[in-house]
N, C-alpha and C positions, 0 to 999 in steps of 0.2 A: 203346171207349167214350170219351166226352168228359169229361175230368177237369180240374178246377180245383184247384190246390194253393195255399192261402193261407199264405204264409211260405216264404222261400227260404233259411232257415238250414240247419243240419245235417240235421234230420229231413225238412224239406220238400224240400230239393234232392235228397237221396239218394232219397227215396221217389218224387218226381215223375219223376226221371230213369229210375229202374228201371221205373216204370209205362209210361213212353214206350218203353222198351226192350222191354217186353212186347207193344208194338203199339198201345197206347192213344194217343189224342190228348191231350196234357197242356199246360196253361198254368200256369206258376209265377208267382205274384203276390207282390210285396213293395212296401212303401211306401218303401223305401230306394232312391232313384233311382240313387245311385252303385253300389249292389250290382247292380241290374238292368243298368246300363250296362256294368259289368265282365263280367257273364255274357254279355251280347250280344257282347262282344269275345272271348269264349272264356276269360275269366279266372275261375278258381274261387276263391271267397273262403275256402274251408276246405281243409285237407289231408286227403284221403281217398284211399288208393291206388286207382288205376284209374278214379276218378270223372271226371277230365278227359276221358279218351278216350270214355267212354260219353255224356257231355254233348255232345261234339263230333259224334259219330256221329248222335245223335238230333236235334240241331239241323239237321244237314245233310239229314236225311230230312224235316224239317218237323214231326215228331211232338212236338217239345219247343220251346216258346217261352216268353219271359219278358216281363213287363209290370208296370207300376205301376197299370194301370187295371183295377180289380176288376170293375166293372159290365159291361165289355165281354165278360168271360169267363164271366159267370154265366148269361146268357140261354140259351145253348146247352148248358150243363153238365148231364150226367147225374149226376155225383157231384162234391161240393165237399168237399175235405179241409181241416180247420183244423189247421195245423202251426206255430202261433206259439209263442213262448216262454212258459213258466210258471215264472219264477224264484221263489225264496223271497221272500216279502214282508218288507220291512224292518220290524223291530220285533217280529214275532210268529212268524215261521217258516212261516206258511201259504203255500200256493202262490198267487202273484199271477195271478189269472184275468182281469185287466182286458183283456188283448189278445184272449183267447178270446171274451169277451162282446162286445167291440167288433166283432170279425169276424162274430159271429152276427147282430148288428143289421144290418150291411152286407149280409150274404148274404140276409137276409129280404127286403130291399127290392129285390134284383136278380134273384132266381130266377124262372124262367118254367116252368110245368108241374111235373110231379112231379120232385122233386130229393132225392137222398139227401145229407144233410149229415153228414160223418164227422169225429169228433174224433180226430186223430192225436196231438195234444199230450198230454202226461202230466197228467192232471187228477184231483182227488180224487173220491171217491164222491159221486154226486148232481149232478155238473156237467152231465151230459147232460140231466137233468131241467130244470135252470135254463136251459140253452141253448134247449131247446124252448119254455120259457115266454117267454123273451125274444123269440124269433123270432115266436111266435104273437101276442104283444103288439104287436110292431113291424109285422107284416103278417098279420092274421087270415086273409086269403085264400090265403096261401102254402101250396102242397101239398108238404109236406116230411116226411121221416122222418129223425130224428136217431139216429145210430149211433156207438157207441164201437169204435174199432179201434186199440188201443195199439201202439206200435212197440217192437221188441225188438232194436234194432241196436247192435252193439258198434263203437265208434269204432275205426277201423283195419281193420275186417273187415265194414263195413256192407253192401257190395255182395253179398258172399258170403252174409251173413245174410238179405238180402232175397230173393235168388234161391233159397236153400235153407234156409228157416226151420224151426225146431223146431216152431213152431206159429203159426197165424194166429187171433187171438182177435177175434170180432165180437160186440158186444153190441147187441141191437135189441129193439124192441117192436112194430114195424110189419113184418109178414111180406112186404110188397112189397119192402122193403130187402134181404131175404135173397137174392132172385133177382139183384138188382143187384150186391151184394157178391160173390156167387158168380161172376158174370161178370167182375168186376174182377180176381179172383185165379185165373180159369180157366187162364191160361198156366202156372201152377205145378202143375196136376193131374198132369202126367207125372212130377213129382218126388214125388208122393203126399204133398204138404204137408198136415198135419193142420189142417183148417179147423174151429175150434170156435165154434159159435154158442151164445150164452148171453144173459143179460139185460144191459142197459146197466150197471147198478150192479156186477154181478159182474165184467164186463169191466174196468171202471175199477179195481176192487180187485185184480184179477189182476196188473196192471202194478206197483202199489205193493208188493204182497205178494212178488212175484218179486224185485224189487230189494232189498227189505228183507232177505229171506232170504240173498241173496248177500252183502250187506254184513255181515250177522251171521256168515256163514261165514268171511269174510276176517278179521273181528275175532277170532273164535274161534282161528284158527290163529296170529294174531299174539300172543295171550295165551299159547298153548301155546309159542310161540317164546321168550317171556320166561322161562317155566318151564324150558325146555330149557337155556338159558344158565346158569341157576342150579343145575341138578342134573347137568349134564354130558351131556345127551342131544342128539340131532341132529334138528331140526325137519323137515328134508327127509325123513329116514327115517320119522319119525312120520307125516308127511303121506302118504307113499307107503303106509305100513302101514294107515292108516285109509281112504285113498282107494281101495284095492283092494276094499273092501267096497262092493258095488253099491248098498247103501242110502245110502251117503254120497257116493261118487264123488270123483274126483281134482281136478275143476275148482274154482277159487277156494280152493285150499288152499296158496297160495304166500305164505309170510310176507314181510312188507315193512314199509314206513314208514306204512302206512295207506291207505285208499281215498280217491279224489278224483274229479274229473270232473264232467260236466254232470248226471248222474242220481243216483247213490247219495247224495251229501250232501243234496241238496234233497228227494229223494223219501222218504228215511227220516225227515227232519224233518217233511215234510208229512203222512206217515202217522201220526207221533206226535201231531201237532196234531189231525188228523181223529179219531183214536181218543179223545183227551181230550175233544173236543167232543161225542162221542157216548157218553160215560160208560164207555168200554171201554179204559182205559189199557193201553198195550203196553210193559210193563216191560223186556222183552228188547231191544226196539228203542231205547227210551230209553237204556238202558245202552250199547248198541252205538254210538249217536251220541256219547255222552260219552267212551267209551274211545277212539274214533277221533280225536276232536278233541285229546285230550291226547297221543296217541301221536306225532303229527307233531313236536311240540316235544320230546318225549322222544328222538326220533332226533337232534336237535341236541345234546342233552346227551350222547348216546352218542359223538358226534364230539368234543365238548369233552373228555370223559373220555379218549378215545383220544389226544388231543393233550396229555395231562398235566394236565388240569383247568383249563387257561387258554388261550384263543385270542386274547387281546387282542394286537393287532399282528401276529398270524399270518395267513397266507394259506391259505384253504380253497378248493380247486377242486371245483366241483360238475359232475358229468356227468349230464345229463338234467334237464329242467325241466318237461316236460309230465306230466300225471297218469299217462300210459301211453305205450308206443311207438306209432308209426305214426299220430300225430295231432299237431296244433298246439294242442290244447286245453289251456289252463292253468287252467281253472276248478277251484278247490279242490284244486289239485295239492299233494301233500305238500311239494314243493320250496319253496313259498311260505313255509310256517310254519318249515321248517328254516332257510332262508336268513335270514328275519327274526330268528329266535332267535340264529343265529350272528352277525349284524350287531349285535344288542343286546348280545352278549357281547364285542364289540370286534373281531371278525374282519374281515379283508378277504376278500371273496368274489369269485371269478372263476367263470364258468359257460359251459357249451357245451351246446347241444341241436341236433340236426339240423333241427328244424322250428319249435321253440317260442320262439326268441329274440325275435322281433318282438312277440309277445303278452306275453312276460315283461317286456319293457321298459316296458309300460304298467302293470304291477302291482308291480314291484320297484324300489326305489331303492338307489343306492350299490353296484350290482353291475357288475363289469367283464366284458364278454362277449368270447369268443374264437372262432376259426374252426375249432378242432380240440381234441381232448383234450390234445394235446401243447402247444398254444399256451397253454391256461389253466393247465397244470400246472407251467410253468417257475417255479422258486423257490418252489413251494408247499410248505406244511408238511403238508398232507393232501389226498388225493384221495378224493372220496366219490361212489359210484354211487347215484343216486337213481331213475333211470328206466332200465329194461333194454333200451335200443335195441340192435338187432343190431350197430350200429357200435361198441359198447363190449364186444363179446364176444371180441374177439381183439386186445386192446391189446398194444403193444410195451413190455413192462415194463422191458426193458433200456434202452430209450430214455428211458422215464419216470424210472427210477432215476438216470440220468445228469444230468437237469435239475432234478429236485425237490430242494428243500432237505432234506426229510425223507421217505424212502420209506415212506409210510403209506397203506394203502388201507382205507377203510371201505366195505364192500360191503353196501348196504342192500337189495339184491335177490338176494343169493346167486348172482351170476353166475359166480363163480370158486370154486375150491377153494384151501384154504390152501397146499398144497404147490406149486400152480402159480405162486404169486406169491412165496413165501418164498425160492425159489431165486435170485431176483434181489435179495435183501436187503430185501424189504418186510416190515414188520409188517402183519398182516392181521386185520381184525375183520369179522364178518358177522352175520347175524340167526339166532338160535336154534340156534347150534352151540356145542360146548364151547369155553370161552374158554381161550386159551393165551398165555403171555408170549412174549418174543422168542426164548426157547430151545425153544419148542414144548412146554413142560410146563404142566400146569393152572395157571391164574392163581389167586393167593390171594384176590383180591377181584374182584367183578363190577362193571362200570360201571353207573352209574345208568341206569334205564330209565324 
């Protein structure tokens, strides 16, 4: 099929490339000339494992092309996907749909013959109705069917998720679109991918409800972790114990410094605003948002307490800047709030991340960046693991102990066990485990959380 993908950001580029890899003819469109030029040179603007090779292969076959000219790609398109950004709107937290609606107007004026227009962007309930209204107002003669098809891609595992999805949700009201969308995803039938057809509004809400539930699950285990520290329990054993219950499941039960990224923060906030607008406030999600916001700076207080209650003039080395491993995405990353709080408390901050440093430089001031964990830890008073990159799972603690001013590890991702690092003379603090002093006995007081 002939597919036009509007937006060559994370969702658009991954989706468009994977559709081309399925054998469809795909044109990815973006208004950013520099981005398109870079893609034409084979330069990938985001870090996603394996994406560069698939882009190169499908460009070579001619199934995947890039352009800034939307109209040229619309006339022959069977399907047009809208995959533009929907960031939180400044001032009120609602999703900013201006890019979506602008794309809808342009599509309406350029399509020829029956065309399925698919919203891939994450949008609030009712957006598909408004897109259809805008398009029919802009071009009453356009023969279109507006469909909702939300994405469920995990950054760092997006290609695997696209090829082997848990579910494919398609919301529509025009039955002609069912046949088209079935053909779009036909290459996945051998994998028995569950294709769920539903209404547009239901489809839109599935995306938000799914992300909100996962965010709530993360926040739940983080609060359990705080309780574990105060009562002498181990959150990892608690998580395992409840995760073995099939009704709960083990995923998203890893205690840490709070959730971040491109989806959970903005989607939970947008769902809260939508619910309020419709007179159905979602108290659980409202609380989830509030707890997660405060938790990130609470992690900075944990580090400060570990450093004796004062970090003024001390050096804190941060391992991991991105919101999760295997991405360069810094959006709403816990590291931002943690570093800002440490800087506000007078600490000197050094940091290293395998992929996120360039993006971090645009968001954080007063931070010194290094080229390795050992580089940033020299003469440091504390080493803090914020993101659990694989590169941080086998650190040379003997080497670190020899160069750090104070051998202190604050492990906000529970990558290590206490006995692993204590043998090298380190003090060790983690998340949701029994607190111990330097001698390995229960501490008399707990750090502020």
